C-alpha positions as CSV (number, residue, x, y, z in Angstrom):
1,M,40.2,16.0,58.7
2,R,37.1,15.8,56.6
3,K,39.3,15.6,53.4
4,S,41.3,12.7,55.0
5,K,38.1,10.9,56.0
6,G,36.8,11.3,52.4
7,L,40.0,9.8,51.0
8,K,39.8,6.9,53.3
9,F,36.2,6.3,52.3
10,S,37.3,6.4,48.6
11,Y,40.0,3.8,49.3
12,L,37.4,1.6,51.0
13,V,35.1,1.8,48.0
14,V,37.9,1.0,45.6
15,L,39.0,-1.9,47.8
16,F,35.5,-3.4,47.8
17,V,35.2,-2.9,44.0
18,C,38.5,-4.6,43.4
19,I,37.8,-7.6,45.7
20,A,34.4,-8.1,44.1
21,T,35.8,-7.7,40.6
22,F,38.7,-10.2,41.3
23,F,36.6,-12.9,42.8
24,S,33.7,-12.4,40.4
25,G,36.1,-12.7,37.4
26,M,37.8,-15.7,39.0
27,I,34.6,-17.6,39.6
28,T,33.0,-16.9,36.2
29,S,36.3,-17.5,34.3
30,L,37.0,-20.8,36.0
31,R,33.4,-21.9,35.6
32,S,33.4,-21.0,31.9
33,I,36.8,-22.5,31.2
34,G,36.0,-25.8,32.9
35,S,32.4,-26.1,31.7
36,S,31.6,-29.6,30.4
37,S,29.6,-28.1,27.5
38,V,30.9,-24.7,26.6
39,G,34.3,-24.8,28.1
40,T,37.2,-23.1,26.3
41,I,39.7,-25.5,27.7
42,T,41.3,-28.0,25.2
43,S,39.3,-31.2,24.7
44,Y,40.1,-34.5,26.4
45,M,41.1,-35.9,23.0
46,H,44.2,-33.6,22.7
47,D,47.4,-33.7,24.7
48,D,48.5,-30.1,24.4
49,K,46.1,-28.7,27.0
50,K,45.3,-25.0,27.2
51,L,43.0,-23.1,29.5
52,I,41.8,-21.0,26.5
53,E,42.0,-23.0,23.4
54,S,42.5,-20.9,20.3
55,E,41.3,-23.7,17.8
56,F,37.6,-24.2,17.8
57,Y,37.7,-27.9,16.7
58,K,40.2,-28.8,19.5
59,S,38.1,-27.3,22.3
60,R,35.8,-29.0,24.7
61,Y,33.2,-26.6,23.3
62,F,33.3,-28.5,20.0
63,D,33.7,-32.1,21.3
64,V,30.9,-31.9,23.7
65,D,28.3,-29.2,22.9
66,N,28.6,-29.3,19.1
67,L,28.9,-33.0,18.9
68,S,25.7,-33.5,20.9
69,H,23.8,-31.3,18.5
70,L,25.3,-33.0,15.4
71,I,24.4,-36.5,16.7
72,Y,20.8,-35.4,17.5
73,W,20.3,-33.6,14.1
74,T,21.8,-36.3,11.9
75,T,20.2,-39.3,13.6
76,S,16.8,-37.5,13.3
77,S,17.0,-38.1,9.6
78,V,16.8,-41.9,10.0
79,M,15.2,-42.3,13.4
80,D,13.6,-45.5,14.5
81,E,9.9,-46.1,14.1
82,V,9.3,-45.6,17.9
83,E,11.0,-42.2,17.7
84,K,9.4,-41.4,14.4
85,N,5.9,-41.9,15.8
86,S,6.5,-39.2,18.4
87,F,6.9,-36.5,15.7
88,D,3.9,-35.0,13.9
89,T,6.1,-33.8,11.0
90,D,7.0,-36.1,8.1
91,R,10.5,-37.4,7.4
92,D,11.2,-35.1,4.5
93,R,10.2,-32.0,6.5
94,I,12.6,-33.1,9.3
95,R,15.5,-33.5,6.8
96,E,14.7,-30.1,5.3
97,Q,14.7,-28.4,8.6
98,I,18.1,-30.1,9.5
99,G,19.5,-29.0,6.2
100,D,18.6,-25.4,7.0
101,V,20.4,-25.5,10.3
102,I,23.7,-27.1,9.1
103,S,23.6,-26.1,5.5
104,N,27.4,-26.3,4.9
105,T,28.1,-29.4,6.9
106,K,28.1,-32.7,4.9
107,Y,27.0,-35.9,6.6
108,L,26.0,-39.5,6.1
109,V,24.0,-41.4,8.7
110,I,23.2,-45.1,8.6
111,N,20.6,-46.9,10.9
112,D,22.0,-50.4,11.3
113,D,18.7,-51.7,12.7
114,T,16.5,-50.5,9.8
115,K,19.3,-50.5,7.2
116,E,18.1,-47.0,6.3
117,Y,20.6,-44.3,5.4
118,Y,20.5,-40.7,4.5
119,S,23.0,-38.2,3.2
120,N,22.8,-34.6,2.2
121,T,25.4,-35.4,-0.5
122,D,25.5,-37.8,-3.5
123,Y,27.6,-40.3,-1.6
124,N,25.5,-43.0,0.1
125,T,28.3,-45.3,1.3
126,P,30.9,-44.7,4.0
127,K,33.8,-45.4,1.5
128,A,32.5,-43.0,-1.1
129,F,31.8,-40.3,1.5
130,E,35.3,-40.6,3.0
131,D,37.1,-40.8,-0.3
132,N,35.4,-37.8,-1.9
133,L,34.8,-35.4,1.0
134,K,37.8,-34.0,2.8
135,G,37.0,-31.1,5.0
136,Q,38.9,-29.2,7.7
137,C,37.4,-31.5,10.3
138,D,36.0,-35.0,9.5
139,L,34.2,-37.1,12.1
140,I,33.3,-40.7,12.4
141,I,30.8,-41.6,15.2
142,K,29.8,-45.2,16.1
143,I,26.5,-45.6,18.1
144,K,25.3,-48.6,20.1
145,D,22.3,-48.7,22.4
146,Y,21.7,-45.0,21.7
147,R,25.2,-44.1,23.1
148,V,28.4,-43.1,21.4
149,V,30.9,-46.0,21.6
150,N,33.5,-44.8,19.2
151,Y,34.5,-41.3,18.1
152,T,37.2,-40.4,15.6
153,K,38.2,-36.9,14.5
154,N,40.4,-36.1,11.5
155,L,41.6,-32.5,12.0
156,E,43.6,-31.3,9.0
157,G,45.0,-34.7,8.4
158,K,45.8,-35.6,12.0
159,I,43.7,-38.4,13.5
160,Y,42.4,-38.2,17.1
161,K,40.8,-41.3,18.5
162,N,37.8,-41.9,20.9
163,N,38.0,-40.8,24.5
164,I,35.6,-42.3,27.0
165,D,35.3,-39.0,28.9
166,I,33.7,-37.3,25.9
167,T,31.0,-40.0,25.4
168,N,30.0,-39.8,29.0
169,R,29.5,-36.0,28.8
170,L,27.3,-35.9,25.7
171,S,24.1,-34.1,26.7
172,R,21.9,-35.4,23.9
173,R,21.2,-39.0,23.0
174,S,21.0,-40.5,19.6
175,E,17.7,-40.9,17.8
176,I,18.7,-44.3,16.6
177,K,19.7,-47.4,18.6
178,D,22.6,-48.6,16.5
179,G,24.3,-46.9,13.6
180,E,27.1,-44.8,12.1
181,I,27.5,-41.1,11.4
182,Y,30.0,-39.6,9.0
183,V,30.5,-35.8,9.1
184,S,32.7,-33.5,7.0
185,I,33.0,-29.9,8.0
186,P,34.5,-27.6,5.3
187,K,37.0,-24.9,6.2
188,N,34.7,-22.0,5.1
189,I,31.3,-22.0,6.7
190,D,28.8,-19.2,5.8
191,G,26.9,-17.2,8.4
192,E,23.7,-19.1,8.2
193,D,25.2,-22.4,9.4
194,Y,24.7,-23.1,13.1
195,L,28.3,-24.3,13.4
196,N,29.4,-20.8,12.4
197,H,27.3,-19.4,15.2
198,L,29.0,-21.8,17.7
199,K,32.4,-20.9,16.3
200,S,31.8,-17.2,16.7
201,S,30.5,-17.7,20.2
202,F,33.6,-19.7,21.1
203,V,35.9,-17.0,19.8
204,N,34.0,-14.2,21.6
205,T,34.1,-16.2,24.8
206,G,37.8,-16.7,24.5
207,N,38.4,-13.0,23.9
208,L,36.2,-12.1,26.9
209,L,38.0,-14.5,29.1
210,K,41.4,-13.0,28.2
211,T,40.0,-9.5,28.9
212,M,38.6,-10.7,32.3
213,I,42.0,-12.2,33.2
214,I,43.6,-8.8,32.6
215,V,40.9,-7.1,34.6
216,E,41.3,-9.6,37.5
217,S,45.1,-9.0,37.6
218,S,44.6,-5.3,37.5
219,S,41.9,-5.4,40.2
220,L,44.2,-7.5,42.4
221,I,47.1,-5.0,42.1
222,L,44.8,-2.0,42.6
223,G,43.1,-3.7,45.5
224,I,46.4,-4.3,47.3
225,V,47.3,-0.6,46.8
226,A,43.9,0.5,48.1
227,M,44.2,-1.7,51.1
228,I,47.6,-0.3,52.0
229,L,46.4,3.3,51.6
230,Y,43.3,2.5,53.7
231,K,45.4,1.0,56.5
232,T,47.9,3.8,56.6
233,N,45.1,6.5,56.8
234,K,44.5,7.0,60.5
235,S,41.2,8.9,60.3
236,Y,38.0,7.2,61.5
237,L,35.2,6.7,59.0
238,F,32.5,5.7,61.4
239,D,32.8,6.5,65.2
240,K,30.2,5.4,67.8
241,D,28.1,8.6,67.3
242,S,28.2,8.5,63.5
243,F,24.8,9.2,61.9
244,W,25.1,6.3,59.4
245,L,26.2,3.8,62.1
246,R,23.2,4.8,64.3
247,L,20.9,4.6,61.3
248,S,22.1,1.1,60.4
249,K,21.3,-0.1,64.0
250,F,17.6,0.4,63.2
251,V,17.8,-2.3,60.5
252,P,17.1,-5.8,62.1
253,L,19.9,-8.4,61.9
254,E,17.4,-10.8,60.3
255,L,17.0,-8.5,57.4
256,Y,20.7,-8.4,56.8
257,L,20.9,-12.2,57.0
258,F,17.9,-12.6,54.7
259,T,19.5,-10.3,52.1
260,I,22.8,-12.1,52.5
261,F,21.0,-15.4,51.9
262,L,19.5,-13.9,48.7
263,A,22.9,-12.7,47.6
264,I,24.4,-16.2,48.1
265,V,21.5,-17.7,46.1
266,L,22.1,-15.1,43.4
267,L,25.8,-15.9,43.5
268,T,25.3,-19.7,43.1
269,Q,22.8,-19.0,40.2
270,S,25.2,-16.6,38.5
271,I,27.9,-19.3,38.6
272,D,25.7,-21.5,36.5
273,W,25.4,-18.8,33.9
274,Y,28.4,-20.2,32.0
275,Y,26.6,-19.6,28.7
276,D,26.4,-15.8,29.5
277,L,29.8,-14.9,30.8
278,L,29.2,-11.2,31.1
279,G,25.8,-11.6,32.8
280,G,27.2,-14.1,35.3
281,F,30.1,-11.7,36.1
282,I,27.8,-8.8,36.8
283,W,25.5,-10.7,39.2
284,C,28.6,-12.2,40.9
285,F,30.0,-8.7,41.3
286,L,26.8,-7.4,42.8
287,S,26.4,-10.3,45.2
288,I,30.0,-10.3,46.5
289,G,30.0,-6.5,46.7
290,Y,26.8,-6.5,48.8
291,M,28.2,-9.2,51.2
292,L,31.4,-7.3,51.6
293,T,29.4,-4.1,52.5
294,V,27.2,-6.0,55.0
295,A,30.3,-7.7,56.6
296,Y,31.9,-4.3,57.0
297,I,28.8,-2.8,58.6
298,F,28.5,-5.8,60.9
299,N,32.1,-5.4,62.0
300,K,31.6,-1.6,62.7
301,Q,28.3,-2.3,64.6
302,I,29.8,-4.9,66.8
303,N,32.9,-2.8,67.7
304,S,30.6,0.2,68.5
305,Y,29.1,-1.7,71.5
306,D,30.9,-1.8,74.8
307,N,29.2,-5.1,75.4
308,K,29.4,-7.2,72.2
309,L,26.2,-9.0,73.2
310,D,24.3,-5.8,72.8
311,F,24.6,-6.2,69.1
312,F,21.9,-8.9,69.2
313,K,19.5,-6.4,70.7
314,T,19.1,-5.0,67.2
315,T,17.6,-8.3,66.0
316,F,13.9,-8.5,65.1
317,V,13.5,-11.5,67.4
318,Y,14.8,-9.5,70.4
319,R,12.7,-6.5,69.5
320,A,9.6,-8.7,69.1
321,Y,10.4,-10.4,72.4
322,K,10.7,-7.0,74.2
323,L,7.5,-5.8,72.6
324,I,5.6,-9.0,73.7
325,I,7.0,-8.6,77.2
326,K,5.9,-5.0,77.3
327,L,2.5,-5.7,76.0
328,F,2.1,-8.6,78.5
329,K,3.1,-6.4,81.4
330,E,0.8,-3.6,80.3
331,T,-2.1,-6.1,79.8
332,L,-1.4,-7.6,83.2
333,K,-1.3,-4.1,84.7
334,L,-4.5,-3.2,83.0
335,T,-6.3,-6.4,84.0
336,R,-5.2,-5.8,87.6
337,S,-6.8,-2.4,87.7
338,M,-9.8,-3.1,85.4
339,A,-12.1,-6.0,85.9
340,L,-13.7,-5.3,82.6
341,A,-10.4,-5.8,80.8
342,K,-10.1,-9.2,82.3
343,R,-13.5,-10.1,81.1
344,I,-12.8,-8.9,77.6
345,I,-9.5,-10.8,77.4
346,I,-11.0,-14.0,78.8
347,L,-13.9,-13.7,76.4
348,A,-11.5,-13.2,73.4
349,I,-9.4,-16.2,74.4
350,V,-12.6,-18.3,74.7
351,C,-13.8,-17.2,71.3
352,I,-10.4,-18.0,69.7
353,A,-10.3,-21.4,71.4
354,V,-13.8,-22.3,70.3
355,N,-13.1,-21.1,66.7
356,V,-9.9,-23.2,66.6
357,F,-11.7,-26.3,68.0
358,M,-14.7,-26.0,65.6
359,I,-12.5,-25.4,62.6
360,I,-10.4,-28.5,63.4
361,Y,-13.6,-30.5,63.9
362,A,-15.0,-29.2,60.6
363,I,-11.8,-30.2,58.8
364,E,-11.8,-33.7,60.3
365,E,-15.5,-34.1,59.6
366,Y,-15.4,-32.4,56.2
367,N,-18.2,-30.1,57.3
368,A,-17.7,-26.6,55.9
369,F,-21.0,-25.4,57.4
370,I,-19.7,-25.8,61.0
371,G,-16.4,-24.2,60.0
372,I,-18.2,-21.1,58.7
373,L,-21.0,-21.0,61.3
374,A,-18.7,-21.2,64.4
375,P,-16.7,-18.0,63.7
376,I,-19.9,-16.1,62.8
377,I,-21.6,-17.1,66.2
378,T,-18.5,-16.4,68.3
379,I,-17.7,-13.1,66.6
380,A,-21.4,-12.0,66.8
381,G,-21.4,-12.8,70.6
382,F,-18.2,-11.0,71.2
383,T,-19.5,-8.0,69.2
384,Y,-22.8,-7.9,71.1
385,Y,-20.9,-7.9,74.4
386,M,-18.7,-5.1,73.3
387,L,-21.6,-3.0,71.9
388,K,-23.5,-3.5,75.1
389,K,-20.6,-2.1,77.2
390,L,-20.0,0.7,74.7
391,S,-23.7,1.6,74.8
392,Y,-23.5,1.9,78.6
393,L,-20.4,4.0,78.3
394,S,-22.2,6.3,75.8
395,Y,-25.1,6.6,78.4
396,I,-22.6,7.6,81.1
397,M,-21.1,10.2,78.7
398,D,-24.5,11.7,77.9
399,G,-25.4,11.9,81.6
400,T,-22.1,13.7,82.5
401,Q,-22.9,16.1,79.6
402,R,-26.3,16.9,81.2
403,I,-24.7,17.4,84.6
404,K,-22.1,19.7,83.0
405,N,-24.8,21.7,81.3
406,G,-26.4,22.4,84.7
407,D,-28.8,19.5,85.3
408,I,-27.1,18.6,88.6
409,H,-30.1,16.6,89.8
410,H,-29.7,14.1,87.0
411,K,-28.7,10.6,88.4
412,L,-27.1,7.8,86.4
413,Q,-28.5,4.3,86.6
414,L,-26.1,1.6,87.9
415,I,-26.1,-1.4,85.5
416,G,-24.0,-4.5,86.1
417,E,-20.8,-4.7,88.2
418,D,-17.8,-3.6,86.3
419,N,-15.6,-0.5,85.9
420,F,-18.3,1.4,84.0
421,T,-20.6,0.8,87.0
422,T,-18.0,2.1,89.3
423,L,-17.5,5.1,87.1
424,A,-21.3,5.9,87.1
425,D,-21.4,5.5,90.8
426,N,-18.5,7.9,91.3
427,I,-20.2,10.5,89.0
428,N,-23.4,10.2,91.1
429,N,-21.3,10.8,94.2
430,I,-19.7,13.8,92.6
431,R,-23.2,15.1,91.6
432,D,-24.4,14.7,95.2
433,G,-21.4,16.5,96.5
434,L,-21.8,19.3,94.0
435,D,-25.5,19.6,94.9
436,K,-24.7,19.9,98.6
437,A,-21.9,22.4,97.9
438,I,-24.3,24.6,95.8
439,D,-27.0,24.4,98.5
440,S,-24.5,25.3,101.1
441,Q,-23.3,28.3,99.0
442,L,-26.9,29.4,98.4
443,R,-27.7,29.2,102.1
444,S,-24.6,31.2,102.9
445,E,-25.5,33.9,100.3
446,R,-29.0,34.0,101.6
447,M,-27.8,34.4,105.2
448,K,-25.4,37.2,104.2
449,S,-28.2,38.9,102.3
450,E,-30.6,38.6,105.3
451,L,-27.8,39.8,107.6
452,I,-27.2,42.9,105.5
453,T,-30.9,43.5,105.2
454,N,-31.5,43.2,108.9
455,V,-28.5,45.3,109.8
456,S,-29.5,47.9,107.3
457,H,-33.0,48.0,108.7
458,D,-31.7,48.2,112.2
459,L,-29.4,51.1,111.3
460,K,-32.1,53.1,109.6
461,T,-34.0,53.8,112.8
462,P,-31.2,55.4,114.8
463,L,-29.8,57.1,111.7
464,T,-33.3,58.6,111.0
465,S,-33.3,60.0,114.5
466,I,-29.9,61.5,114.1
467,I,-30.9,63.2,110.9
468,N,-34.1,64.5,112.5
469,Y,-32.3,65.9,115.5
470,V,-29.6,67.5,113.3
471,E,-32.4,69.2,111.4
472,L,-33.9,70.5,114.6
473,I,-30.5,71.8,115.8
474,K,-30.0,73.6,112.5
475,K,-33.4,75.5,113.0
476,E,-32.1,77.0,116.3
477,E,-31.2,80.6,115.9
478,N,-29.0,81.3,118.8
479,I,-26.2,78.8,118.4
480,S,-22.9,79.8,120.0
481,P,-20.1,79.8,119.7
482,E,-20.3,80.3,115.9
483,Y,-18.0,77.4,114.9
484,L,-20.6,74.9,116.2
485,K,-22.6,75.6,113.0
486,D,-19.7,74.1,110.9
487,Y,-19.8,71.0,113.1
488,I,-23.5,70.7,112.6
489,N,-23.2,71.0,108.8
490,V,-20.5,68.3,108.7
491,L,-22.7,66.1,110.8
492,D,-25.6,66.7,108.5
493,S,-23.6,65.9,105.4
494,K,-22.1,62.7,106.7
495,S,-25.3,61.4,108.2
496,K,-27.1,61.8,104.8
497,R,-24.3,60.1,103.0
498,L,-24.5,57.2,105.5
499,K,-28.2,57.0,104.8
500,V,-27.5,56.7,101.0
501,L,-24.9,54.0,101.7
502,I,-27.3,52.0,103.8
503,E,-30.0,52.3,101.3
504,D,-27.6,51.2,98.4
505,L,-26.4,48.3,100.5
506,F,-30.0,47.3,101.3
507,E,-31.0,47.5,97.7
508,A,-27.9,45.6,96.5
509,S,-28.6,42.8,98.9
510,K,-32.2,42.5,97.7
511,A,-31.2,42.7,94.0
512,S,-28.5,40.0,94.3
513,S,-30.8,37.6,96.2
514,G,-33.7,38.3,93.9
515,N,-35.9,39.3,96.8
516,I,-37.6,42.2,94.9
517,E,-41.1,42.5,93.6
518,L,-41.1,43.6,90.0
519,N,-43.9,45.4,88.2
520,M,-43.2,44.4,84.6
521,E,-44.8,46.6,82.0
522,K,-44.3,48.1,78.6
523,I,-41.7,50.9,78.9
524,D,-40.7,53.5,76.3
525,L,-36.9,53.3,76.8
526,I,-36.2,56.6,75.0
527,Q,-38.6,58.5,77.2
528,L,-37.2,56.9,80.3
529,L,-33.7,57.8,79.2
530,R,-34.6,61.5,78.6
531,Q,-36.3,61.6,82.0
532,S,-33.2,60.2,83.7
533,I,-30.9,62.7,82.0
534,G,-33.2,65.5,83.0
535,E,-33.1,64.5,86.6
536,L,-29.3,64.4,86.6
537,E,-28.8,67.4,84.3
538,E,-27.4,69.6,87.1
539,K,-24.7,67.0,88.0
540,L,-23.8,66.5,84.4
541,S,-23.6,70.2,83.8
542,E,-21.3,70.7,86.8
543,A,-18.9,68.1,85.3
544,N,-18.8,70.1,82.1
545,L,-19.8,67.1,80.0
546,D,-21.3,67.4,76.5
547,L,-24.0,64.7,76.0
548,K,-24.4,63.3,72.4
549,I,-27.6,61.3,72.2
550,N,-28.3,59.1,69.2
551,V,-31.8,57.4,69.4
552,P,-34.3,56.3,66.8
553,E,-37.1,58.7,65.8
554,D,-39.8,56.1,66.6
555,K,-40.5,54.9,70.1
556,V,-38.6,51.9,71.4
557,Y,-40.5,49.7,73.8
558,V,-39.1,47.0,76.2
559,R,-40.8,45.0,78.9
560,A,-39.3,46.0,82.3
561,D,-40.0,47.5,85.7
562,G,-40.0,51.3,85.2
563,R,-38.8,52.2,88.7
564,R,-36.0,49.6,88.7
565,L,-34.9,50.4,85.2
566,Y,-34.9,54.1,86.1
567,R,-32.6,53.2,89.0
568,V,-30.2,51.5,86.6
569,L,-30.0,54.5,84.3
570,E,-29.6,56.8,87.3
571,N,-26.7,54.7,88.6
572,L,-25.0,54.7,85.2
573,L,-25.5,58.5,84.6
574,S,-24.4,59.2,88.2
575,N,-21.1,57.3,87.6
576,I,-20.6,59.2,84.3
577,S,-20.9,62.5,86.2
578,K,-18.5,61.4,88.9
579,Y,-15.8,59.6,87.0
580,S,-15.7,61.3,83.5
581,L,-12.9,63.5,82.4
582,P,-14.2,67.1,82.5
583,N,-14.9,68.9,79.2
584,T,-15.3,65.7,77.3
585,R,-18.2,64.2,75.3
586,V,-20.5,61.5,76.5
587,Y,-22.2,59.3,73.8
588,I,-25.5,57.6,74.5
589,D,-26.9,55.4,71.7
590,I,-30.1,53.3,71.4
591,T,-30.3,50.8,68.6
592,E,-32.8,48.2,67.7
593,V,-31.5,45.2,65.6
594,E,-33.2,41.8,65.0
595,G,-35.7,42.1,67.9
596,R,-33.0,43.3,70.4
597,V,-32.8,46.8,71.9
598,K,-29.3,47.9,72.9
599,L,-28.5,51.0,75.1
600,I,-24.8,52.0,75.0
601,M,-23.2,54.7,77.2
602,K,-19.6,55.8,76.4
603,N,-17.5,58.2,78.4
604,I,-13.8,59.1,78.8
605,S,-12.6,58.2,82.4
606,S,-10.6,60.6,84.5
607,Y,-8.8,57.7,86.1
608,E,-6.7,55.0,84.6
609,L,-8.8,52.0,83.8
610,N,-6.4,49.3,85.0
611,F,-9.0,46.7,86.0
612,D,-11.0,43.9,84.5
613,P,-14.6,44.7,83.3
614,E,-15.9,41.8,85.5
615,E,-14.0,43.1,88.5
616,I,-15.5,46.6,88.4
617,M,-19.0,45.1,88.7
618,E,-18.2,43.4,92.0
619,R,-19.6,44.9,95.2
620,F,-17.7,47.8,96.8
621,K,-15.3,48.0,93.9
622,R,-14.6,51.5,92.7
623,A,-12.7,53.0,89.8
624,D,-11.2,55.5,92.2
625,D,-8.9,53.3,94.3
626,S,-8.0,56.2,96.6
627,R,-11.8,56.5,97.3
628,N,-11.7,60.3,97.4
629,T,-14.9,60.7,95.5
630,E,-18.4,60.1,96.7
631,G,-19.9,56.7,96.1
632,S,-20.5,53.3,97.6
633,G,-19.0,51.0,95.0
634,L,-22.3,49.3,94.6
635,G,-23.8,51.2,91.7
636,L,-22.7,48.9,88.9
637,A,-23.4,45.8,91.0
638,I,-27.0,47.0,91.6
639,A,-27.4,47.9,87.9
640,R,-26.2,44.5,86.8
641,D,-28.4,42.5,89.2
642,L,-31.5,44.7,88.4
643,V,-31.1,44.3,84.7
644,K,-30.7,40.5,85.0
645,L,-33.8,40.3,87.2
646,Q,-35.8,42.1,84.5
647,G,-34.6,39.6,81.8
648,G,-32.0,41.8,80.2
649,E,-28.2,41.6,79.8
650,F,-25.7,44.0,81.3
651,A,-22.0,44.3,80.2
652,I,-19.0,46.5,80.6
653,D,-16.3,47.1,77.9
654,I,-13.1,49.0,78.4
655,D,-10.9,50.3,75.6
656,G,-8.0,52.3,76.9
657,D,-9.7,55.2,78.8
658,L,-13.0,54.6,77.1
659,F,-15.6,53.2,79.5
660,K,-18.6,51.6,77.9
661,S,-21.8,50.4,79.6
662,I,-24.1,48.1,77.5
663,I,-27.7,47.2,78.4
664,E,-29.8,44.8,76.2
665,F,-33.5,43.9,76.2
666,D,-35.9,42.1,73.9
667,S,-37.9,44.7,72.0
668,I,-41.7,44.6,72.0
669,K,-44.1,46.3,69.7
């Protein structure tokens, strides 16, 4: 199928080439043959007419173009005084130049008005010239009122008389008013003579025309064959979904028409290039070939549409119309929703109208100053208005940036009454709503903290009584039956754990609300760490953990509350003892870099760490989801809140089963 389609495309190309060749050759050949100046057709003076005359002296080329040059050159030798005064060169110089052009041609010219004559021979009378000079072609030309009134040609002994059609077609006029010209052209002319150049050009043109006629005939036959093969091939070159056809639809119809117009202009110009037969043929070929191609594309495009009128939707005018309608609708929609857009459009129209009016006035009054000043004033006013609005927009953007950065009490000023003013008012309303929401949330948090604090305080009194009575029962010696002692031990253990939970909850509530009095002082962090490890050494030893402590040799000081910071370290070390994998190492490092002290504790967890670091720091969240181990789930939350209250930073990092706690403070000297 692809091969058949390729053959059909080849037939189409050959057909277009043959059509363009045939018509280009036909046009240029007929134009060259029938040209009034350089035509190869037989002259009007001769009866045996031929389209391509073989004899130079019998052709229209000689009797029109050559004769015009001969009349001009020869009469210049004896020109009238009026004509003579228009030349800067003297008479002898003119005759010398003419002799260089027609060196082999003999002539005698007589000016009847001035009785002046000139000949490039020794014969100064018509009789002597005619009797002694017999060339291949002899001419006698009679001139009256600057026009040829009689023309006789003696061609190899045969006389041809004047034909009025020739005198009417001479392109150059005589340089004398009345006179006679006698010309004798020898059979052999050397290469320097201008007539030899004309004769060679005539021969070449004739040969080229004969070749073109053969090419035209061949292209006609080949074109017929190509057309038959194209028609008999049933494959489709360009269907509706063809890439090249879809691509051609992007080209506006006006562009095709414009290029066709240029091709027609080029074709008409190339037809006039009768003096350059080959050049005219090439430009004709290109013009006709292009028009054939465009006509073929047009035909395929029109046939590809179900509705033939859709073809005109590819025009630039239609596309421009649709674009204008679209822009108009969008502008109308914009102006309906934005009062500012209406103002800008109206202001722009007013500026344009004022400019047009002032320019027309300036032209009528010939006042260039008004024509220059009016656009400057209107443009400056329009620019000022736009800059003013953009400045207010910039002010609104800066205000929203401040609100975004946390300054929720910042209020935007309302300037004017347009869309920007509405935007600023809406942002203020959002700010007020956000402020109310934050206040409501803070009150809710405060109420929850107070509730927890009050409940914890209320639970402490009865719980203390329970613990005290359990202690008193344990001191009794005669407790029977014996299993009651086990009950008492369980009651003692659970009551003490409940006390720890209540105390943690109470402290967590105070830490999160910031309701804690801090005693900030200079603390040696290394010493506090060693003290904390010492206090929990028994728990760490029971978990079979090997502590690796890496601290600087010098003391490291931070500003903090010693009791609260100790509680933080205690919580972290307690978690390590509870949740570390037994028989593993625990790494504790203290570093001081660029004024910051960093305490890092790393341990291997005995549980899968399948949670987010931020999640584990929430209240009541535990690494042991089964909650089989002791703990309230408040340790990390308390540590985080206490560190933040003291001006430090607390973070958790998880890498596989590696659990890392990080505390940072500013170092002090």
